[in-house]
C-alpha positions in Angstrom: 62.9 69.8 71.8 65.5 71.9 73.6 67.9 74.1 71.5 71.2 75.5 72.6 71.7 77.4 69.3 73.3 80.8 69.7 73.8 83.9 67.7 76.3 86.7 67.6 75.3 89.4 65.2 74.5 87.8 61.8 76.2 84.6 62.7 74.5 81.4 64.1 76.2 78.7 66.0 74.8 75.2 66.7 75.9 75.4 70.4 76.4 78.2 72.8 79.7 76.8 74.1 83.2 77.4 72.8 86.8 77.5 74.1 88.3 80.5 75.7 91.4 82.0 73.9 94.4 80.4 75.5 93.1 76.9 75.9 93.1 74.2 73.3 93.9 76.7 70.6 97.7 76.9 70.2 98.0 74.6 67.2 95.9 73.5 64.2 95.5 70.1 65.9 94.0 71.6 69.0 91.7 73.9 67.1 90.5 71.0 65.0 89.8 69.0 68.1 87.6 71.7 69.4 86.0 72.2 66.0 85.1 68.6 65.8 83.7 68.4 69.4 80.3 69.5 70.6 81.5 73.1 70.8 79.6 75.5 68.6 82.8 77.1 67.4 86.3 78.0 68.5 88.5 81.0 69.0 92.2 80.9 68.2 95.1 81.6 70.5 95.6 85.3 70.7 97.8 86.0 67.8 100.6 88.6 67.7 102.2 89.7 64.4 105.1 87.2 64.8 105.2 84.0 66.7 106.1 84.2 70.4 107.5 81.7 72.9 105.8 83.4 75.8 107.0 83.3 79.4 109.4 80.7 80.8 107.9 77.5 82.2 106.3 76.4 84.5 103.7 79.1 83.7 100.4 77.3 84.2 99.2 75.4 87.3 95.9 73.8 88.2 95.0 74.7 91.8 92.1 73.5 94.0 89.5 76.0 92.9 90.8 76.8 89.4 94.1 77.7 87.9 96.9 80.3 87.8 98.9 81.2 84.7 101.4 83.6 83.4 101.6 82.4 79.8 102.8 85.7 78.2 101.0 85.3 74.9 102.8 82.3 73.4 101.4 81.8 69.9 102.2 80.8 66.3 101.8 84.2 64.8 99.0 85.8 62.9 99.7 84.2 59.5 99.5 80.7 61.0 96.0 81.2 62.4 94.7 83.3 59.5 95.8 80.7 57.0 94.0 77.9 58.9 90.8 80.0 59.1 90.9 80.8 55.4 91.3 77.1 54.7 88.3 76.3 56.9 86.2 78.9 55.1 86.7 76.8 51.9 86.2 73.4 53.4 83.4 74.3 55.9 81.8 77.5 54.6 78.7 76.9 56.7 80.6 77.5 59.9 82.0 80.6 61.5 85.1 80.9 63.8 86.8 83.6 65.9 90.2 85.0 65.4 91.8 86.4 68.6 94.6 88.9 68.2 96.5 91.8 69.7 99.8 93.6 69.0 102.7 94.2 71.3 102.2 97.9 70.7 99.3 100.0 69.3 101.1 100.3 66.0 101.5 96.5 65.8 97.8 96.0 66.7 96.8 98.3 63.7 99.2 96.4 61.4 97.6 93.1 62.4 94.1 94.4 62.0 94.9 95.9 58.6 96.2 92.6 57.4 93.0 90.9 58.6 90.9 93.7 57.0 92.6 93.1 53.6 92.2 89.4 53.8 89.2 87.3 52.8 88.5 86.3 56.5 84.7 86.5 57.0 84.5 85.4 60.7 84.6 87.3 63.9 87.6 89.1 65.4 88.3 89.3 69.1 90.7 92.1 70.0 92.3 91.1 73.3 92.5 94.3 75.4 93.1 92.3 78.7 96.1 90.2 78.8 97.6 90.5 82.4 100.6 88.3 81.9 103.1 90.1 79.6 105.8 91.8 81.8 105.9 95.5 81.2 102.7 95.6 79.3 99.6 96.9 81.1 96.0 95.6 80.5 94.8 98.1 77.9 91.2 98.1 78.9 91.9 99.5 82.3 93.1 102.7 80.6 89.9 104.2 79.4 91.5 107.0 77.4 93.8 104.6 75.6 90.9 102.2 75.0 88.8 104.9 73.4 91.7 106.1 71.3 92.5 102.6 70.0 88.9 101.8 69.2 88.5 105.2 67.4 91.5 104.4 65.3 90.5 100.8 64.6 87.0 101.6 63.4 88.3 104.3 61.1 89.4 101.5 58.7 88.2 98.1 60.1 84.9 97.0 58.7 84.7 93.3 59.7 82.8 92.1 62.8 84.9 92.8 65.8 84.6 92.4 69.6 86.9 93.0 72.5 88.0 90.8 75.3 87.9 92.6 78.6 89.6 92.3 82.0 87.3 92.1 85.1 86.1 95.5 86.4 85.2 95.8 90.1 83.7 99.3 90.6 80.2 100.3 89.4 81.6 103.6 88.1 84.0 101.6 85.9 81.1 99.7 84.4 79.5 103.0 83.6 82.6 104.6 82.2 83.6 101.6 80.1 80.1 101.1 78.7 79.9 104.8 77.7 83.0 104.3 75.6 82.0 100.9 74.1 78.5 102.2 73.1 80.2 104.8 70.8 81.5 102.0 68.5 80.0 99.3 66.2 81.3 96.5 68.4 79.8 93.0 67.7 80.5 91.8 71.3 82.4 92.2 74.5 83.9 89.1 76.2 83.6 89.2 80.0 86.1 88.3 81.4 89.7 87.4 81.1 91.5 86.0 84.2 91.8 88.2 87.3 95.3 89.5 86.9 98.2 89.0 89.2 97.0 86.7 91.8 99.4 84.6 93.9 99.1 80.9 94.8 101.4 79.3 97.4 102.2 75.6 97.8 104.0 75.0 101.2 106.5 77.9 101.1 106.8 78.4 97.3 105.0 80.0 94.4 103.9 77.5 91.8 104.7 79.3 88.5 108.0 80.8 87.4 107.2 84.1 85.6 106.9 87.3 87.6 107.9 85.6 90.9 104.7 83.6 90.8 102.2 86.3 90.0 99.6 85.2 87.4 96.1 85.3 86.1 93.5 83.5 88.2 90.8 81.4 86.5 88.2 78.8 87.4 85.8 78.7 90.3 87.6 81.6 92.0 86.4 84.1 89.3 82.8 83.0 88.6 81.0 85.7 90.8 83.2 88.4 89.3 82.6 87.1 85.7 78.8 87.0 86.3 78.8 90.5 87.7 80.7 91.8 84.6 78.4 90.0 82.2 75.3 91.4 83.9 76.6 94.9 84.4 77.4 95.2 80.7 74.2 93.5 79.7 72.4 96.3 81.6 74.5 99.1 80.1 75.4 98.2 76.5 73.3 98.9 73.5 71.5 95.7 72.4 73.5 95.2 69.3 76.7 94.7 71.4 76.3 91.2 72.6 78.2 89.6 75.5 80.3 86.4 75.6 80.5 85.1 79.2 83.8 83.6 80.4 84.9 82.5 83.8 84.2 79.8 86.3 82.3 77.4 84.0 82.5 73.9 85.5 78.9 72.7 85.2 75.8 73.2 83.1 74.4 75.4 85.9 77.4 77.7 85.5 76.5 78.0 81.8 72.9 78.7 82.6 73.8 81.5 85.0 76.1 83.2 82.5 73.1 83.2 80.0 70.7 84.3 82.8 73.0 87.3 83.4 72.9 88.1 79.7 75.5 86.1 77.8 74.9 85.2 74.2 77.7 82.7 74.1 79.8 81.1 76.9 83.5 80.2 76.8 85.2 77.5 78.8 88.9 77.8 79.9 90.2 76.2 83.0 87.8 73.3 83.0 88.5 72.6 79.3 92.2 72.5 80.2 91.4 70.0 83.0 88.8 67.8 81.2 89.5 68.1 77.5 87.0 68.6 74.7 84.6 66.1 76.2 83.6 68.9 78.6 81.5 70.5 75.8 79.1 67.5 75.5 78.8 67.2 79.3 78.1 70.9 79.8 75.5 70.9 77.0 73.6 67.9 78.4 73.6 69.5 81.9 72.4 72.8 80.5 69.6 71.1 78.5 68.5 69.2 81.6 68.1 72.5 83.5 66.2 74.0 80.6 63.8 71.0 80.4 63.2 71.2 84.2 62.3 74.9 83.9 60.3 74.6 80.8 62.7 76.6 78.5 63.1 75.5 74.9 65.5 78.3 73.7 68.3 80.3 75.3 66.2 83.4 74.5 63.6 82.2 77.0 65.8 83.1 79.9 68.7 85.2 78.6 69.1 88.3 80.8 66.2 87.4 83.0 68.0 87.6 86.3 65.6 88.3 89.1 66.2 90.9 91.8 64.9 90.9 95.4 62.0 93.3 96.1 
C-alpha cells in the first residue's frame, strides 16, 4: 500500500497535493470544487481586508511553457473567506484548510491578522510576502529588514499556525540571509515559490496581458528549476520544525516527486490546475504513486529530502 498522506506541524492531510493561492480559490464554489477533489486540502485566494477588483483584464494568459499573469490580488475580502472556513470547521471538523492573506500596508496586514487571531479559525495561515503584481507595491520578502520587522511584530501577538509565501531567491547569500531571519520565528512553513516576477511574453509584436505594459509573474514549466532550488536550499537551512511547501512547475507526478525529493512536505499546483481543472489532482496522485511503487517507497518520508549529490 502506497500512501501520499502529508503533515504540516500537527495537521495531517490525506494527500500531499493542494491548489496554489490564486488558482481555483476566488469563490466558495471554486474552493468547494477543490475540497471535494482528490486534493488533500485547499488554500484560499490571498485575502485583503476589503474586496479588490485587481488589475484590468486581460491579466492572465496561458503560454507554451506555462503562464504569465498580473492579477493584482483580486479577492472577495477577508470576511468572505474566513466565514466560509469557519462554516467548514463546523461541517467537516476532521479537515484542515489554509487561509492566505496580506494587507495593502503593514498596518492593514496586522489588522487582518488580529482579526484572524481573535476568531475561532483553527487552520493554517499563509502570509503572502511575495505578490509581484500590485503596481507600486514591492515584494516584501526581498526586503530582509522589512521582513524581519513584520515577523517580529506579527509573532508578538499572533499565536495560530502561520507560514509565509516567498518569492524566488536566486543568490546563495540570499538563501543564507533569509533562512537566518526565518529561523528566529515559530513559523509552521515556508512556501517556495510564488511566480517569477515581472517577466514579459510577446505574441507577434504585442504583449499578451494589459497591466504594467505586459509585465507579469511567470509560472509553469519555466520556473520548475528555480522552485526546486528554493525548496532544497531552504530544506538545507531551516530548522526542522519549519516545513516547506513546494510550488512551481508541477505538470506531472514526476514533478511532485522531485519537489518532495528536494524537501517539500506538501506540493501546490497552480498553472496546470488552471489549464486542466481539479481532475489534475487525481492524475498527479496516481502518477506519483506509480513512481513510488517502482522505487519501492511506501511513504513520502521514505524519500523526502533525499536528493543525491555527485561525488
